[in-house]
PyMOL commands that place a pseudoatom at each C-alpha (Angstrom):
pseudoatom trace, name=CA, resn=MET, resi=1, chain=A, elem=C, hetatm=0, pos=[0.000, 0.000, 0.000]
pseudoatom trace, name=CA, resn=LYS, resi=2, chain=A, elem=C, hetatm=0, pos=[1.331, 3.365, -1.028]
pseudoatom trace, name=CA, resn=LEU, resi=3, chain=A, elem=C, hetatm=0, pos=[0.867, 6.365, 1.307]
pseudoatom trace, name=CA, resn=ASN, resi=4, chain=A, elem=C, hetatm=0, pos=[0.455, 9.826, -0.148]
pseudoatom trace, name=CA, resn=LYS, resi=5, chain=A, elem=C, hetatm=0, pos=[2.347, 12.258, 2.012]
pseudoatom trace, name=CA, resn=ASN, resi=6, chain=A, elem=C, hetatm=0, pos=[0.881, 15.753, 1.855]
pseudoatom trace, name=CA, resn=ASN, resi=7, chain=A, elem=C, hetatm=0, pos=[3.336, 18.421, 2.875]
pseudoatom trace, name=CA, resn=SER, resi=8, chain=A, elem=C, hetatm=0, pos=[1.072, 21.124, 4.156]
pseudoatom trace, name=CA, resn=GLY, resi=9, chain=A, elem=C, hetatm=0, pos=[1.939, 24.041, 6.400]
pseudoatom trace, name=CA, resn=PHE, resi=10, chain=A, elem=C, hetatm=0, pos=[4.588, 26.720, 6.317]
pseudoatom trace, name=CA, resn=THR, resi=11, chain=A, elem=C, hetatm=0, pos=[8.298, 26.269, 6.160]
pseudoatom trace, name=CA, resn=LEU, resi=12, chain=A, elem=C, hetatm=0, pos=[10.547, 27.926, 8.691]
pseudoatom trace, name=CA, resn=LEU, resi=13, chain=A, elem=C, hetatm=0, pos=[11.835, 30.298, 6.022]
pseudoatom trace, name=CA, resn=GLU, resi=14, chain=A, elem=C, hetatm=0, pos=[8.320, 31.506, 5.184]
pseudoatom trace, name=CA, resn=ILE, resi=15, chain=A, elem=C, hetatm=0, pos=[7.565, 32.159, 8.848]
pseudoatom trace, name=CA, resn=VAL, resi=16, chain=A, elem=C, hetatm=0, pos=[10.819, 34.101, 9.327]
pseudoatom trace, name=CA, resn=ILE, resi=17, chain=A, elem=C, hetatm=0, pos=[10.073, 36.250, 6.264]
pseudoatom trace, name=CA, resn=VAL, resi=18, chain=A, elem=C, hetatm=0, pos=[6.585, 37.068, 7.577]
pseudoatom trace, name=CA, resn=ILE, resi=19, chain=A, elem=C, hetatm=0, pos=[8.014, 37.983, 11.002]
pseudoatom trace, name=CA, resn=ILE, resi=20, chain=A, elem=C, hetatm=0, pos=[10.575, 40.289, 9.377]
pseudoatom trace, name=CA, resn=ILE, resi=21, chain=A, elem=C, hetatm=0, pos=[7.894, 41.997, 7.271]
pseudoatom trace, name=CA, resn=VAL, resi=22, chain=A, elem=C, hetatm=0, pos=[5.638, 42.498, 10.306]
pseudoatom trace, name=CA, resn=GLY, resi=23, chain=A, elem=C, hetatm=0, pos=[8.580, 43.898, 12.279]
pseudoatom trace, name=CA, resn=VAL, resi=24, chain=A, elem=C, hetatm=0, pos=[9.465, 46.398, 9.560]
pseudoatom trace, name=CA, resn=LEU, resi=25, chain=A, elem=C, hetatm=0, pos=[5.850, 47.538, 9.236]
pseudoatom trace, name=CA, resn=ALA, resi=26, chain=A, elem=C, hetatm=0, pos=[5.546, 47.922, 13.015]
pseudoatom trace, name=CA, resn=SER, resi=27, chain=A, elem=C, hetatm=0, pos=[8.761, 49.938, 13.232]
pseudoatom trace, name=CA, resn=LEU, resi=28, chain=A, elem=C, hetatm=0, pos=[7.398, 52.308, 10.589]
pseudoatom trace, name=CA, resn=ALA, resi=29, chain=A, elem=C, hetatm=0, pos=[3.882, 52.624, 12.027]
pseudoatom trace, name=CA, resn=LEU, resi=30, chain=A, elem=C, hetatm=0, pos=[4.482, 52.881, 15.792]
pseudoatom trace, name=CA, resn=PRO, resi=31, chain=A, elem=C, hetatm=0, pos=[6.211, 56.293, 15.852]
pseudoatom trace, name=CA, resn=LYS, resi=32, chain=A, elem=C, hetatm=0, pos=[3.384, 57.796, 13.788]
pseudoatom trace, name=CA, resn=PHE, resi=33, chain=A, elem=C, hetatm=0, pos=[0.835, 56.176, 16.090]
pseudoatom trace, name=CA, resn=PHE, resi=34, chain=A, elem=C, hetatm=0, pos=[2.446, 57.609, 19.226]
pseudoatom trace, name=CA, resn=SER, resi=35, chain=A, elem=C, hetatm=0, pos=[2.728, 61.091, 17.730]
pseudoatom trace, name=CA, resn=THR, resi=36, chain=A, elem=C, hetatm=0, pos=[-0.953, 60.911, 16.770]
pseudoatom trace, name=CA, resn=VAL, resi=37, chain=A, elem=C, hetatm=0, pos=[-1.837, 59.926, 20.342]
pseudoatom trace, name=CA, resn=GLU, resi=38, chain=A, elem=C, hetatm=0, pos=[0.162, 62.885, 21.712]
pseudoatom trace, name=CA, resn=TYR, resi=39, chain=A, elem=C, hetatm=0, pos=[-1.482, 65.223, 19.234]
pseudoatom trace, name=CA, resn=SER, resi=40, chain=A, elem=C, hetatm=0, pos=[-4.928, 64.001, 20.273]
pseudoatom trace, name=CA, resn=LYS, resi=41, chain=A, elem=C, hetatm=0, pos=[-4.023, 64.623, 23.914]
pseudoatom trace, name=CA, resn=SER, resi=42, chain=A, elem=C, hetatm=0, pos=[-3.115, 68.180, 22.968]
pseudoatom trace, name=CA, resn=THR, resi=43, chain=A, elem=C, hetatm=0, pos=[-6.759, 68.775, 22.044]
pseudoatom trace, name=CA, resn=GLU, resi=44, chain=A, elem=C, hetatm=0, pos=[-7.527, 68.244, 25.740]
pseudoatom trace, name=CA, resn=ALA, resi=45, chain=A, elem=C, hetatm=0, pos=[-5.219, 71.151, 26.538]
pseudoatom trace, name=CA, resn=LEU, resi=46, chain=A, elem=C, hetatm=0, pos=[-6.683, 73.396, 23.863]
pseudoatom trace, name=CA, resn=THR, resi=47, chain=A, elem=C, hetatm=0, pos=[-10.229, 72.708, 25.079]
pseudoatom trace, name=CA, resn=ALA, resi=48, chain=A, elem=C, hetatm=0, pos=[-9.345, 73.380, 28.724]
pseudoatom trace, name=CA, resn=MET, resi=49, chain=A, elem=C, hetatm=0, pos=[-7.428, 76.513, 27.743]
pseudoatom trace, name=CA, resn=ALA, resi=50, chain=A, elem=C, hetatm=0, pos=[-10.462, 77.792, 25.830]
pseudoatom trace, name=CA, resn=SER, resi=51, chain=A, elem=C, hetatm=0, pos=[-12.601, 77.272, 28.950]
pseudoatom trace, name=CA, resn=LEU, resi=52, chain=A, elem=C, hetatm=0, pos=[-10.001, 79.028, 31.106]
pseudoatom trace, name=CA, resn=ARG, resi=53, chain=A, elem=C, hetatm=0, pos=[-9.920, 81.895, 28.638]
pseudoatom trace, name=CA, resn=GLN, resi=54, chain=A, elem=C, hetatm=0, pos=[-13.706, 82.281, 28.780]
pseudoatom trace, name=CA, resn=SER, resi=55, chain=A, elem=C, hetatm=0, pos=[-13.576, 82.316, 32.582]
pseudoatom trace, name=CA, resn=MET, resi=56, chain=A, elem=C, hetatm=0, pos=[-10.790, 84.896, 32.511]
pseudoatom trace, name=CA, resn=GLU, resi=57, chain=A, elem=C, hetatm=0, pos=[-12.882, 87.093, 30.215]
pseudoatom trace, name=CA, resn=ARG, resi=58, chain=A, elem=C, hetatm=0, pos=[-15.846, 86.870, 32.604]
pseudoatom trace, name=CA, resn=CYS, resi=59, chain=A, elem=C, hetatm=0, pos=[-13.548, 87.760, 35.511]
pseudoatom trace, name=CA, resn=HIS, resi=60, chain=A, elem=C, hetatm=0, pos=[-12.170, 90.655, 33.433]
pseudoatom trace, name=CA, resn=LEU, resi=61, chain=A, elem=C, hetatm=0, pos=[-15.676, 92.057, 32.987]
pseudoatom trace, name=CA, resn=GLN, resi=62, chain=A, elem=C, hetatm=0, pos=[-16.506, 91.648, 36.681]
pseudoatom trace, name=CA, resn=SER, resi=63, chain=A, elem=C, hetatm=0, pos=[-13.202, 93.234, 37.786]
pseudoatom trace, name=CA, resn=ASN, resi=64, chain=A, elem=C, hetatm=0, pos=[-13.623, 96.642, 36.146]
pseudoatom trace, name=CA, resn=GLU, resi=65, chain=A, elem=C, hetatm=0, pos=[-11.908, 95.695, 32.884]
pseudoatom trace, name=CA, resn=THR, resi=66, chain=A, elem=C, hetatm=0, pos=[-8.664, 94.351, 34.369]
pseudoatom trace, name=CA, resn=TYR, resi=67, chain=A, elem=C, hetatm=0, pos=[-7.124, 90.876, 34.526]
pseudoatom trace, name=CA, resn=VAL, resi=68, chain=A, elem=C, hetatm=0, pos=[-5.169, 91.716, 37.690]
pseudoatom trace, name=CA, resn=GLY, resi=69, chain=A, elem=C, hetatm=0, pos=[-6.547, 89.513, 40.448]
pseudoatom trace, name=CA, resn=CYS, resi=70, chain=A, elem=C, hetatm=0, pos=[-8.038, 86.996, 38.031]
pseudoatom trace, name=CA, resn=ASP, resi=71, chain=A, elem=C, hetatm=0, pos=[-6.371, 83.628, 38.499]
pseudoatom trace, name=CA, resn=GLN, resi=72, chain=A, elem=C, hetatm=0, pos=[-7.254, 79.980, 39.022]
pseudoatom trace, name=CA, resn=SER, resi=73, chain=A, elem=C, hetatm=0, pos=[-8.313, 80.605, 42.621]
pseudoatom trace, name=CA, resn=ASN, resi=74, chain=A, elem=C, hetatm=0, pos=[-11.088, 83.089, 41.816]
pseudoatom trace, name=CA, resn=ILE, resi=75, chain=A, elem=C, hetatm=0, pos=[-12.410, 82.344, 38.337]
pseudoatom trace, name=CA, resn=ASP, resi=76, chain=A, elem=C, hetatm=0, pos=[-15.775, 80.654, 37.906]
pseudoatom trace, name=CA, resn=MET, resi=77, chain=A, elem=C, hetatm=0, pos=[-14.543, 77.196, 36.945]
pseudoatom trace, name=CA, resn=SER, resi=78, chain=A, elem=C, hetatm=0, pos=[-12.686, 74.381, 38.649]
pseudoatom trace, name=CA, resn=ASP, resi=79, chain=A, elem=C, hetatm=0, pos=[-9.014, 73.857, 37.936]
pseudoatom trace, name=CA, resn=PRO, resi=80, chain=A, elem=C, hetatm=0, pos=[-8.779, 71.462, 34.948]
pseudoatom trace, name=CA, resn=THR, resi=81, chain=A, elem=C, hetatm=0, pos=[-5.474, 70.153, 36.341]
pseudoatom trace, name=CA, resn=ASN, resi=82, chain=A, elem=C, hetatm=0, pos=[-7.403, 68.484, 39.145]
pseudoatom trace, name=CA, resn=SER, resi=83, chain=A, elem=C, hetatm=0, pos=[-9.693, 66.542, 36.830]
pseudoatom trace, name=CA, resn=THR, resi=84, chain=A, elem=C, hetatm=0, pos=[-9.162, 62.803, 36.810]
pseudoatom trace, name=CA, resn=GLY, resi=85, chain=A, elem=C, hetatm=0, pos=[-6.845, 61.712, 34.022]
pseudoatom trace, name=CA, resn=SER, resi=86, chain=A, elem=C, hetatm=0, pos=[-5.726, 65.198, 33.067]
pseudoatom trace, name=CA, resn=HIS, resi=87, chain=A, elem=C, hetatm=0, pos=[-2.673, 65.005, 30.812]
pseudoatom trace, name=CA, resn=PHE, resi=88, chain=A, elem=C, hetatm=0, pos=[-1.683, 68.621, 31.486]
pseudoatom trace, name=CA, resn=ALA, resi=89, chain=A, elem=C, hetatm=0, pos=[-1.040, 71.038, 34.332]
pseudoatom trace, name=CA, resn=TYR, resi=90, chain=A, elem=C, hetatm=0, pos=[-2.416, 74.523, 33.711]
pseudoatom trace, name=CA, resn=ALA, resi=91, chain=A, elem=C, hetatm=0, pos=[-1.159, 77.886, 34.916]
pseudoatom trace, name=CA, resn=ILE, resi=92, chain=A, elem=C, hetatm=0, pos=[-2.402, 81.438, 34.471]
pseudoatom trace, name=CA, resn=ALA, resi=93, chain=A, elem=C, hetatm=0, pos=[0.315, 84.070, 34.776]
pseudoatom trace, name=CA, resn=GLY, resi=94, chain=A, elem=C, hetatm=0, pos=[1.346, 87.550, 33.750]
pseudoatom trace, name=CA, resn=GLN, resi=95, chain=A, elem=C, hetatm=0, pos=[-1.977, 89.202, 34.483]
pseudoatom trace, name=CA, resn=THR, resi=96, chain=A, elem=C, hetatm=0, pos=[-2.004, 92.910, 33.656]
pseudoatom trace, name=CA, resn=THR, resi=97, chain=A, elem=C, hetatm=0, pos=[-4.894, 95.217, 32.920]
pseudoatom trace, name=CA, resn=THR, resi=98, chain=A, elem=C, hetatm=0, pos=[-4.909, 94.123, 29.265]
pseudoatom trace, name=CA, resn=ALA, resi=99, chain=A, elem=C, hetatm=0, pos=[-3.151, 90.756, 29.003]
pseudoatom trace, name=CA, resn=TYR, resi=100, chain=A, elem=C, hetatm=0, pos=[-2.478, 87.350, 30.551]
pseudoatom trace, name=CA, resn=THR, resi=101, chain=A, elem=C, hetatm=0, pos=[-0.895, 84.018, 29.626]
pseudoatom trace, name=CA, resn=ILE, resi=102, chain=A, elem=C, hetatm=0, pos=[-2.280, 80.496, 30.029]
pseudoatom trace, name=CA, resn=THR, resi=103, chain=A, elem=C, hetatm=0, pos=[0.257, 77.670, 29.894]
pseudoatom trace, name=CA, resn=ALA, resi=104, chain=A, elem=C, hetatm=0, pos=[-0.486, 73.942, 29.664]
pseudoatom trace, name=CA, resn=THR, resi=105, chain=A, elem=C, hetatm=0, pos=[2.483, 71.731, 30.567]
pseudoatom trace, name=CA, resn=ARG, resi=106, chain=A, elem=C, hetatm=0, pos=[2.406, 68.009, 29.733]
pseudoatom trace, name=CA, resn=ASN, resi=107, chain=A, elem=C, hetatm=0, pos=[2.329, 65.767, 32.808]
pseudoatom trace, name=CA, resn=THR, resi=108, chain=A, elem=C, hetatm=0, pos=[4.896, 63.001, 33.152]
pseudoatom trace, name=CA, resn=TYR, resi=109, chain=A, elem=C, hetatm=0, pos=[2.763, 60.340, 34.847]
pseudoatom trace, name=CA, resn=ASP, resi=110, chain=A, elem=C, hetatm=0, pos=[1.547, 58.725, 31.631]
pseudoatom trace, name=CA, resn=GLY, resi=111, chain=A, elem=C, hetatm=0, pos=[4.595, 58.975, 29.427]
pseudoatom trace, name=CA, resn=GLY, resi=112, chain=A, elem=C, hetatm=0, pos=[4.704, 62.699, 28.829]
pseudoatom trace, name=CA, resn=ASP, resi=113, chain=A, elem=C, hetatm=0, pos=[8.095, 64.361, 28.935]
pseudoatom trace, name=CA, resn=GLY, resi=114, chain=A, elem=C, hetatm=0, pos=[7.103, 67.135, 31.352]
pseudoatom trace, name=CA, resn=ALA, resi=115, chain=A, elem=C, hetatm=0, pos=[8.717, 69.706, 29.064]
pseudoatom trace, name=CA, resn=SER, resi=116, chain=A, elem=C, hetatm=0, pos=[6.145, 69.956, 26.298]
pseudoatom trace, name=CA, resn=GLN, resi=117, chain=A, elem=C, hetatm=0, pos=[4.053, 73.091, 26.609]
pseudoatom trace, name=CA, resn=ILE, resi=118, chain=A, elem=C, hetatm=0, pos=[1.269, 74.911, 24.844]
pseudoatom trace, name=CA, resn=THR, resi=119, chain=A, elem=C, hetatm=0, pos=[1.145, 78.636, 25.625]
pseudoatom trace, name=CA, resn=LEU, resi=120, chain=A, elem=C, hetatm=0, pos=[-1.815, 80.881, 24.910]
pseudoatom trace, name=CA, resn=THR, resi=121, chain=A, elem=C, hetatm=0, pos=[-1.100, 84.607, 25.297]
pseudoatom trace, name=CA, resn=VAL, resi=122, chain=A, elem=C, hetatm=0, pos=[-4.139, 86.882, 25.303]
pseudoatom trace, name=CA, resn=THR, resi=123, chain=A, elem=C, hetatm=0, pos=[-3.667, 90.628, 24.830]
pseudoatom trace, name=CA, resn=SER, resi=124, chain=A, elem=C, hetatm=0, pos=[-5.903, 93.500, 23.836]
pseudoatom trace, name=CA, resn=THR, resi=125, chain=A, elem=C, hetatm=0, pos=[-4.665, 93.099, 20.258]
pseudoatom trace, name=CA, resn=GLY, resi=126, chain=A, elem=C, hetatm=0, pos=[-5.358, 89.374, 19.923]
pseudoatom trace, name=CA, resn=VAL, resi=127, chain=A, elem=C, hetatm=0, pos=[-4.374, 85.850, 20.856]
pseudoatom trace, name=CA, resn=THR, resi=128, chain=A, elem=C, hetatm=0, pos=[-1.108, 84.083, 20.063]
pseudoatom trace, name=CA, resn=ARG, resi=129, chain=A, elem=C, hetatm=0, pos=[-0.473, 80.386, 20.506]
pseudoatom trace, name=CA, resn=ALA, resi=130, chain=A, elem=C, hetatm=0, pos=[2.925, 78.719, 20.716]
pseudoatom trace, name=CA, resn=GLY, resi=131, chain=A, elem=C, hetatm=0, pos=[4.159, 75.241, 21.512]
pseudoatom trace, name=CA, resn=THR, resi=132, chain=A, elem=C, hetatm=0, pos=[7.371, 73.498, 22.480]
pseudoatom trace, name=CA, resn=SER, resi=133, chain=A, elem=C, hetatm=0, pos=[8.610, 69.965, 21.894]
pseudoatom trace, name=CA, resn=VAL, resi=134, chain=A, elem=C, hetatm=0, pos=[5.897, 67.741, 20.373]
pseudoatom trace, name=CA, resn=PHE, resi=135, chain=A, elem=C, hetatm=0, pos=[3.429, 70.636, 20.396]
pseudoatom trace, name=CA, resn=ALA, resi=136, chain=A, elem=C, hetatm=0, pos=[5.529, 73.002, 18.302]
pseudoatom trace, name=CA, resn=GLY, resi=137, chain=A, elem=C, hetatm=0, pos=[3.244, 72.435, 15.320]
pseudoatom trace, name=CA, resn=ILE, resi=138, chain=A, elem=C, hetatm=0, pos=[-0.027, 73.137, 17.130]
pseudoatom trace, name=CA, resn=ARG, resi=139, chain=A, elem=C, hetatm=0, pos=[-2.142, 75.630, 15.205]
for i in range(1, 139): cmd.bond("trace and resi %d" % i, "trace and resi %d" % (i + 1))
show_as sticks, trace
zoom trace
């Protein structure tokens, strides 16, 4: 009696080639993925900064048209830094009668570098936004 031997399955060489291809694709895709995740976290900062700005404007109107004395302790919203899972620490500084600055600094607890910042400077002539590190391209 003659047995037919079917060679089915993958050879070791085919498996190694597939592993190499998957590794190359992963090494190309992961950096883009992580930068996209960081960019999406920056939207959290921009949203919170917009809320802080609105609160500062309300304080400005209630304080006889000055930002002096308006800070996180006396505006009409809770500090977004204290919210659960916040990826940023927020600070309001440089209050004058016509200007102030809101800064969001990336927290380090979930992989942030602690040095990345988004700065929103509000003056009587307009708003400027700047970023450092991974947020340098924020518009």
